[in-house]
C-alpha positions as CSV (number, residue, x, y, z in Angstrom):
1,M,-97.9,6.7,-6.6
2,Q,-97.8,10.3,-7.9
3,V,-95.5,12.1,-5.5
4,T,-96.0,15.8,-4.7
5,T,-93.2,18.2,-4.3
6,D,-92.7,21.9,-3.2
7,R,-92.8,22.7,-6.7
8,D,-96.1,21.6,-8.0
9,R,-98.2,21.4,-4.9
10,T,-101.0,24.3,-4.6
11,P,-100.5,27.1,-2.4
12,F,-100.6,26.7,1.5
13,G,-103.7,27.4,3.8
14,R,-103.6,31.1,5.3
15,V,-103.2,32.1,8.6
16,D,-106.2,33.9,9.5
17,E,-108.3,34.8,12.5
18,A,-109.9,31.4,12.6
19,L,-106.9,29.5,12.7
20,L,-105.3,31.6,15.3
21,A,-108.5,31.6,17.3
22,A,-108.5,27.2,17.0
23,L,-104.8,27.6,17.9
24,R,-105.2,29.7,21.1
25,N,-108.2,27.3,22.0
26,A,-105.6,24.3,21.5
27,V,-103.1,25.4,23.6
28,G,-103.9,28.6,25.5
29,A,-103.9,32.1,24.4
30,D,-100.7,33.0,26.2
31,H,-98.7,30.7,23.9
32,V,-100.0,31.7,20.8
33,H,-97.7,34.6,19.4
34,A,-98.5,36.7,16.1
35,D,-96.5,39.9,17.3
36,A,-93.5,40.7,14.9
37,E,-90.8,40.6,17.9
38,R,-91.6,37.0,19.0
39,R,-91.8,36.1,15.4
40,S,-88.4,37.2,14.5
41,D,-87.0,35.8,17.6
42,Y,-88.0,32.2,16.1
43,G,-87.3,33.4,12.6
44,H,-83.7,32.3,12.6
45,D,-81.1,29.8,13.9
46,E,-77.3,29.8,13.8
47,T,-77.6,29.4,9.9
48,E,-75.5,32.4,8.1
49,D,-77.7,35.4,8.4
50,L,-80.7,34.0,7.1
51,R,-84.1,35.4,8.5
52,H,-87.4,33.3,7.7
53,P,-90.0,34.1,10.5
54,P,-93.3,32.2,10.9
55,E,-96.8,33.9,10.6
56,V,-97.3,32.6,14.1
57,V,-95.6,31.0,16.7
58,V,-97.2,28.3,18.9
59,R,-95.6,27.1,22.1
60,P,-97.5,23.7,23.3
61,D,-96.5,22.2,26.7
62,T,-97.8,18.2,26.3
63,T,-98.4,15.7,23.6
64,E,-101.9,16.3,23.4
65,Q,-101.5,19.7,22.7
66,I,-99.0,19.2,19.7
67,A,-101.6,16.8,18.6
68,R,-104.3,18.9,18.5
69,V,-102.0,21.8,16.7
70,M,-101.2,19.3,14.0
71,R,-104.8,18.4,13.5
72,I,-105.5,21.8,13.3
73,C,-102.8,22.7,10.5
74,H,-103.6,19.6,8.7
75,D,-107.2,20.7,8.3
76,H,-106.2,24.0,7.1
77,D,-103.3,22.9,5.1
78,V,-101.0,25.0,6.9
79,P,-97.3,24.4,7.1
80,V,-95.6,23.4,10.4
81,T,-92.0,23.8,11.2
82,P,-90.8,22.6,14.5
83,I,-88.5,24.6,16.2
84,G,-85.8,23.4,18.8
85,G,-83.0,25.5,20.4
86,R,-82.2,27.1,17.2
87,T,-78.7,26.4,16.9
88,G,-78.8,24.6,13.6
89,L,-76.5,25.3,10.6
90,S,-78.6,24.2,7.7
91,G,-81.4,26.3,8.0
92,G,-83.7,23.2,9.2
93,A,-85.8,25.2,11.4
94,L,-86.4,28.2,9.3
95,C,-89.8,28.6,8.3
96,I,-89.4,29.7,4.3
97,H,-93.4,28.9,3.9
98,G,-94.2,30.9,6.9
99,G,-97.3,29.3,8.4
100,V,-96.8,28.1,12.3
101,G,-93.2,27.7,14.1
102,L,-94.1,25.0,16.5
103,A,-91.7,26.2,19.2
104,L,-91.1,22.9,21.5
105,D,-88.9,25.2,24.3
106,R,-91.7,24.6,27.1
107,M,-91.4,20.9,26.8
108,T,-88.1,20.8,28.9
109,R,-89.1,17.4,31.4
110,I,-86.7,14.8,32.1
111,V,-89.5,12.7,32.4
112,E,-87.6,9.6,34.2
113,I,-84.2,8.3,34.7
114,D,-83.9,4.2,34.7
115,E,-80.8,3.6,36.7
116,R,-81.7,0.0,36.5
117,N,-82.0,-0.3,32.9
118,L,-79.3,2.4,31.9
119,Q,-82.3,4.4,30.0
120,V,-83.8,8.0,30.3
121,I,-87.2,9.5,28.9
122,V,-87.1,13.2,27.9
123,E,-89.1,15.6,26.2
124,P,-87.8,17.1,23.1
125,G,-86.8,20.9,24.7
126,V,-84.3,19.4,27.3
127,I,-81.1,21.3,26.7
128,T,-78.7,18.4,26.1
129,Q,-75.8,19.4,28.6
130,V,-78.8,19.7,31.3
131,L,-79.5,15.6,30.3
132,Q,-75.6,14.9,30.7
133,E,-75.4,16.5,34.0
134,A,-78.7,15.1,35.5
135,V,-77.6,11.6,34.6
136,A,-73.7,12.2,35.4
137,A,-75.3,13.0,39.1
138,K,-76.3,9.3,38.9
139,G,-73.0,7.5,37.5
140,L,-74.3,7.8,33.8
141,Y,-73.5,9.0,30.6
142,Y,-75.1,10.3,27.4
143,P,-72.2,10.6,25.3
144,P,-73.7,12.6,22.2
145,D,-72.4,16.4,22.7
146,P,-72.3,18.8,20.2
147,S,-70.5,21.7,20.3
148,S,-73.6,23.8,20.9
149,R,-74.6,21.2,24.0
150,G,-74.8,24.3,26.3
151,S,-78.0,25.4,24.4
152,C,-79.2,22.9,21.7
153,T,-82.1,20.7,22.6
154,I,-82.6,16.9,22.2
155,G,-85.4,17.5,19.6
156,G,-82.8,19.2,17.2
157,N,-80.2,16.6,18.2
158,L,-82.7,13.9,17.4
159,A,-83.9,15.7,14.3
160,E,-80.3,16.4,12.5
161,N,-78.9,12.9,14.1
162,A,-76.4,15.3,15.7
163,G,-72.7,13.8,16.7
164,G,-70.3,15.9,18.3
165,P,-66.5,15.2,19.5
166,R,-67.5,11.7,21.4
167,A,-69.3,10.5,18.4
168,V,-66.2,8.6,17.2
169,K,-66.1,6.4,20.1
170,Y,-69.4,6.2,21.5
171,G,-71.6,7.0,18.0
172,V,-74.0,9.4,17.2
173,T,-77.3,10.4,18.5
174,R,-79.1,7.7,16.4
175,D,-77.0,5.0,18.3
176,F,-78.7,6.0,22.0
177,V,-82.2,6.3,20.6
178,L,-84.4,3.1,21.7
179,N,-88.5,4.8,21.3
180,L,-89.6,7.7,20.1
181,Q,-93.0,9.3,20.5
182,V,-94.2,11.1,17.8
183,V,-97.3,13.3,16.4
184,L,-97.8,12.6,13.0
185,P,-99.3,15.7,10.2
186,D,-102.7,14.4,10.9
187,G,-102.6,14.5,14.7
188,S,-102.4,10.6,15.1
189,V,-100.0,9.7,18.1
190,I,-97.5,6.6,17.9
191,W,-94.7,5.0,19.4
192,T,-92.2,4.2,16.7
193,G,-90.4,1.2,18.6
194,A,-89.7,-0.3,21.9
195,N,-87.8,0.3,25.0
196,T,-85.4,-2.6,24.2
197,L,-81.7,-2.8,23.6
198,K,-82.8,-5.1,20.4
199,N,-85.9,-5.0,18.1
200,S,-86.2,-6.9,15.0
201,T,-90.1,-6.4,14.9
202,G,-91.0,-4.8,11.7
203,Y,-89.3,-1.9,10.0
204,D,-87.4,0.5,11.9
205,L,-89.2,3.8,12.1
206,T,-87.2,4.8,15.1
207,R,-84.3,5.3,12.8
208,L,-86.4,6.6,10.2
209,V,-87.0,9.6,12.1
210,V,-84.2,10.4,13.6
211,G,-82.5,12.5,11.2
212,S,-85.5,13.2,9.1
213,E,-85.4,16.7,10.0
214,G,-88.9,17.7,11.2
215,T,-90.1,16.4,7.4
216,L,-92.1,13.5,9.0
217,C,-93.4,14.2,12.1
218,V,-93.1,15.8,15.6
219,I,-90.9,14.0,18.5
220,T,-92.4,14.7,21.7
221,R,-90.7,12.1,23.8
222,A,-87.7,10.0,23.5
223,V,-86.0,7.0,25.4
224,L,-82.6,7.3,25.2
225,R,-79.8,4.6,26.3
226,L,-77.0,5.5,28.7
227,V,-73.9,3.7,29.4
228,P,-71.8,4.1,32.8
229,L,-69.8,7.1,33.0
230,P,-66.2,6.9,32.5
231,Q,-64.0,7.8,35.9
232,G,-61.3,9.5,33.9
233,S,-60.0,10.7,31.0
234,R,-56.7,12.0,29.6
235,L,-56.2,15.1,26.9
236,M,-53.4,16.4,24.6
237,L,-53.0,19.1,21.7
238,V,-50.9,18.0,19.4
239,P,-49.2,20.8,16.9
240,F,-48.0,19.9,13.1
241,N,-46.3,22.2,10.8
242,S,-48.3,20.7,7.8
243,A,-52.1,20.4,8.2
244,T,-51.9,17.3,5.7
245,R,-49.8,15.6,8.3
246,A,-52.0,16.0,11.0
247,C,-54.7,14.5,8.9
248,E,-52.6,11.7,8.0
249,A,-52.0,11.2,11.3
250,V,-55.4,10.7,12.3
251,S,-56.0,7.1,10.7
252,A,-52.5,5.9,12.1
253,V,-54.0,6.3,15.5
254,F,-56.8,3.8,14.9
255,R,-54.5,1.7,12.9
256,A,-52.4,1.5,16.0
257,G,-55.4,-0.3,18.0
258,V,-56.7,2.6,20.1
259,T,-60.3,4.2,19.6
260,P,-60.1,7.7,21.4
261,S,-62.9,9.2,22.9
262,A,-62.3,12.3,20.9
263,L,-60.2,13.5,18.2
264,E,-60.4,16.9,16.9
265,F,-58.7,18.8,13.9
266,M,-58.3,22.7,14.0
267,E,-56.3,24.2,11.4
268,R,-54.1,27.5,12.0
269,D,-56.6,29.9,11.6
270,A,-59.3,28.3,13.6
271,I,-56.9,28.3,16.6
272,D,-55.9,31.8,16.3
273,W,-59.3,33.2,15.5
274,T,-60.6,31.6,18.8
275,L,-57.7,32.4,20.9
276,R,-58.6,36.1,19.7
277,F,-62.5,35.3,20.5
278,V,-62.0,33.6,23.8
279,D,-60.6,35.9,26.7
280,D,-59.6,33.4,29.5
281,V,-57.9,30.5,27.3
282,R,-54.4,30.9,26.6
283,V,-52.3,28.4,24.2
284,E,-48.8,29.2,23.1
285,V,-49.0,28.3,19.1
286,A,-45.2,28.5,17.5
287,D,-45.1,30.7,14.2
288,A,-44.7,27.0,11.8
289,V,-47.6,25.1,13.7
290,A,-50.1,25.1,10.8
291,A,-52.9,22.3,12.6
292,H,-53.4,20.8,16.0
293,L,-54.8,17.6,16.8
294,L,-57.3,17.6,20.0
295,I,-56.6,14.0,21.6
296,E,-58.8,12.2,24.6
297,V,-58.9,8.7,25.6
298,D,-61.2,8.0,28.5
299,G,-61.9,5.1,31.0
300,N,-62.1,3.6,34.2
301,D,-58.1,2.3,34.6
302,P,-55.7,5.1,34.6
303,D,-53.2,2.5,33.8
304,A,-54.9,1.3,30.5
305,M,-55.5,5.2,29.3
306,M,-51.9,5.9,29.8
307,K,-51.1,2.8,27.6
308,D,-53.5,4.0,24.9
309,L,-51.6,7.7,25.3
310,E,-48.6,5.9,24.6
311,K,-49.8,3.9,21.6
312,V,-51.1,7.2,20.3
313,L,-47.6,9.0,20.7
314,Q,-46.1,6.1,18.9
315,A,-48.7,6.1,16.0
316,I,-48.0,10.0,15.2
317,E,-44.6,10.3,15.8
318,T,-43.7,9.8,12.3
319,Y,-45.9,12.7,11.1
320,D,-43.7,15.0,12.5
321,P,-45.8,16.7,15.7
322,G,-44.3,19.3,17.5
323,E,-44.4,19.9,21.3
324,I,-47.2,18.3,22.8
325,L,-49.4,20.2,25.4
326,F,-50.7,17.8,28.0
327,A,-53.6,18.8,29.9
328,E,-52.7,17.9,33.8
329,S,-55.9,19.1,35.5
330,S,-59.4,19.6,35.1
331,A,-59.3,23.4,34.4
332,E,-56.7,22.6,31.6
333,K,-58.8,20.2,30.1
334,E,-62.0,22.5,30.0
335,A,-59.4,25.3,28.7
336,L,-58.6,23.2,25.6
337,W,-62.1,21.7,25.2
338,K,-63.6,25.5,25.2
339,L,-61.2,26.6,22.5
340,R,-62.4,23.5,20.4
341,R,-66.0,24.4,20.7
342,R,-65.9,27.9,20.6
343,V,-64.1,27.7,17.2
344,A,-67.5,27.9,15.2
345,E,-68.6,31.2,17.3
346,A,-65.4,32.5,16.7
347,V,-65.4,32.0,12.5
348,K,-68.7,33.7,12.7
349,G,-67.9,36.6,14.8
350,N,-64.8,37.1,12.4
351,S,-66.6,37.3,8.7
352,I,-69.7,36.3,6.7
353,Y,-69.4,32.7,6.3
354,K,-71.0,29.4,4.8
355,E,-70.5,26.4,6.5
356,E,-70.1,22.7,4.7
357,D,-70.3,19.6,7.0
358,T,-68.2,17.2,4.5
359,V,-67.5,13.8,6.0
360,V,-65.1,11.0,4.3
361,P,-63.3,7.6,5.3
362,R,-61.1,9.1,7.8
363,F,-57.9,7.6,5.5
364,E,-59.2,10.4,2.6
365,L,-59.0,13.4,5.1
366,P,-55.8,14.6,3.7
367,R,-57.1,14.3,0.1
368,L,-60.4,15.9,1.2
369,L,-58.5,18.8,2.9
370,E,-56.0,19.6,0.0
371,G,-59.1,19.4,-2.6
372,V,-60.9,22.1,-0.5
373,K,-57.7,24.5,-0.6
374,S,-57.1,23.8,-4.4
375,I,-61.1,24.7,-4.9
376,G,-60.4,27.8,-2.7
377,A,-57.6,29.0,-4.7
378,K,-59.6,28.5,-8.2
379,Y,-62.4,30.5,-6.6
380,G,-60.5,33.0,-4.8
381,F,-61.8,32.4,-1.1
382,Q,-60.5,31.7,2.3
383,S,-61.4,28.3,3.9
384,V,-60.9,27.7,7.4
385,C,-61.4,24.3,8.3
386,Y,-61.8,22.2,11.6
387,G,-64.1,19.1,12.5
388,H,-64.2,15.5,14.2
389,A,-61.3,14.0,12.4
390,G,-61.7,11.0,14.2
391,D,-64.9,10.5,12.2
392,G,-63.4,11.9,9.2
393,N,-65.9,14.8,9.4
394,L,-64.4,18.1,8.3
395,H,-66.2,21.5,8.6
396,V,-65.3,23.8,5.8
397,N,-66.2,27.3,6.7
398,I,-65.8,29.3,3.3
399,I,-64.8,33.2,4.6
400,R,-66.6,36.0,2.7
401,G,-63.7,38.5,3.2
402,E,-63.6,40.9,0.3
403,L,-65.6,38.6,-2.4
404,D,-68.1,40.7,-4.3
405,E,-71.4,40.2,-4.3
406,R,-71.7,38.5,-7.9
407,T,-69.2,36.0,-6.8
408,W,-70.5,34.9,-3.7
409,K,-74.0,34.6,-5.0
410,E,-73.2,33.2,-8.3
411,E,-69.8,31.7,-7.9
412,L,-69.5,30.0,-4.9
413,P,-72.5,27.7,-5.4
414,K,-70.3,26.2,-8.4
415,A,-67.4,25.9,-5.8
416,I,-69.2,24.4,-3.4
417,R,-70.6,21.8,-5.8
418,E,-67.1,21.1,-6.8
419,I,-66.4,20.5,-2.9
420,F,-68.9,18.0,-2.6
421,T,-68.6,16.5,-5.9
422,L,-65.0,15.4,-4.4
423,T,-66.3,14.4,-1.1
424,V,-68.7,12.1,-2.7
425,S,-65.7,10.6,-4.9
426,L,-63.8,10.2,-1.9
427,G,-66.5,7.6,-0.7
428,G,-68.0,10.6,1.3
429,T,-71.3,12.4,1.7
430,L,-73.0,15.8,2.2
431,S,-73.5,15.9,5.8
432,G,-71.9,14.4,8.8
433,E,-74.1,15.9,11.6
434,H,-75.7,19.3,10.7
435,G,-78.1,17.7,8.2
436,I,-79.5,19.2,4.6
437,G,-82.2,21.3,5.5
438,L,-82.5,24.7,3.3
439,V,-78.8,25.0,2.3
440,Q,-77.6,22.1,1.2
441,R,-80.7,20.8,-0.4
442,P,-79.5,22.0,-4.0
443,Y,-76.9,19.5,-4.3
444,M,-78.2,16.4,-3.1
445,D,-78.2,15.1,-6.5
446,I,-74.6,14.6,-5.9
447,A,-75.1,12.0,-3.5
448,F,-78.0,10.4,-4.6
449,N,-79.5,9.3,-8.1
450,E,-83.1,10.2,-9.0
451,V,-84.1,6.6,-8.2
452,Q,-82.9,7.0,-4.4
453,L,-84.4,10.6,-4.2
454,D,-88.0,9.3,-5.4
455,L,-87.7,7.0,-2.9
456,M,-87.2,9.4,-0.1
457,R,-90.1,11.4,-1.9
458,R,-92.1,8.5,-1.6
459,I,-91.7,7.9,2.3
460,K,-92.5,11.8,2.9
461,Q,-95.2,11.4,0.9
462,V,-96.7,8.6,3.1
463,F,-96.1,10.2,6.3
464,D,-97.1,13.5,5.1
465,P,-99.7,13.4,1.9
466,R,-100.4,17.2,2.5
467,G,-96.6,18.3,2.5
468,I,-97.4,20.3,5.5
469,M,-94.4,19.0,7.7
470,N,-91.1,21.6,7.4
471,P,-92.0,22.6,3.8
472,G,-88.8,23.2,1.4
473,K,-86.0,20.9,3.4
474,L,-83.8,18.4,2.7
475,L,-85.5,17.1,-0.9
476,P,-84.7,18.5,-3.9
């Protein structure tokens, strides 16, 4: 089989008046937007300062309408980029080849909450926090909770296989997906699996689609697994005078037999910048503190949670923690979580930056952190690091600061390549939850050899032989 790539395919078809007329007929004229303002609105996500507007924004409301749009674009050879909440950090929703921006923000229905089977059926435009609150009202829990849960959507979470703080105990998005309704590039509509907890029937198309970043098909409904809502939690903020020692303590917690519901790492700059950025959170940070761990346990038995906390404290005491702050009330818990969840915004508000989403086996976190700082010293950049330490997932924010244009554009890619090479050498990989998208695409050869990459290209070719689904993403 000959595999078509972005480099050797012919130019895409044009978005002309005939195509616009067909799209208006497919979804209604009020939901097809070719004006500059709307195109600009859908031309960016949270990836750096990148802007790539579509030639036209199409906002369907049903699976049938999406199927019509895909058939039209397939017949006209026009690229389609699915667009969710525009909170992504890898450029996955950017229309770098123009074409149709397929915005799914009208598909916001929670179709059914099945309390008997602990399942929920949702459309892709449902905001993650809205879903969590809806099922919590029925005593149920949907654990995946990215920091942007108040604005990101289920469709985007599925596309990127999003994680978040609770992934360390409960798993990432993929672990909660039972079945997906998808529209293929030619307009065909299929379900990928079954609404069952076990499924050993054929290839696992469901898990293939989750994390495929909109390059294979468009997700229009998802059947998600739920669990009972934990009745309580305990949360503490633990300071360390050494960021490396904080990272070393992470593995010790698990070796002590405790699986926290969250275990987050924030180095000093991340805390300081966020405290300046968020007005209503106050935390005293001693001068000598270099990093914090935010540790949470949850469950239904208060005594069991206290025993877990005691094991955590015993595990970390040999790593020289400072005075621990225990969140005693719901308001204090919310404040500490707000501090953690707003770090990314605080960093972005402080400087132009690039964020890498490295992930290693958790025991290797200290070596990864030290390596990142060493590479930063070599190339002259500051980094602010934080992330889901319990998963070994370290977000490395490279701050532009005073770096000149040449260094930022020509030297920094070399530094990023060194960071990723180190990450892979430690048994890790390029992305834990943000995806590859546009900005990490040039580094895929570090994680995969040509045989592996060719296999991925062939999978893409089977789903999308014309190469119209979110072209220019994921595969080098």
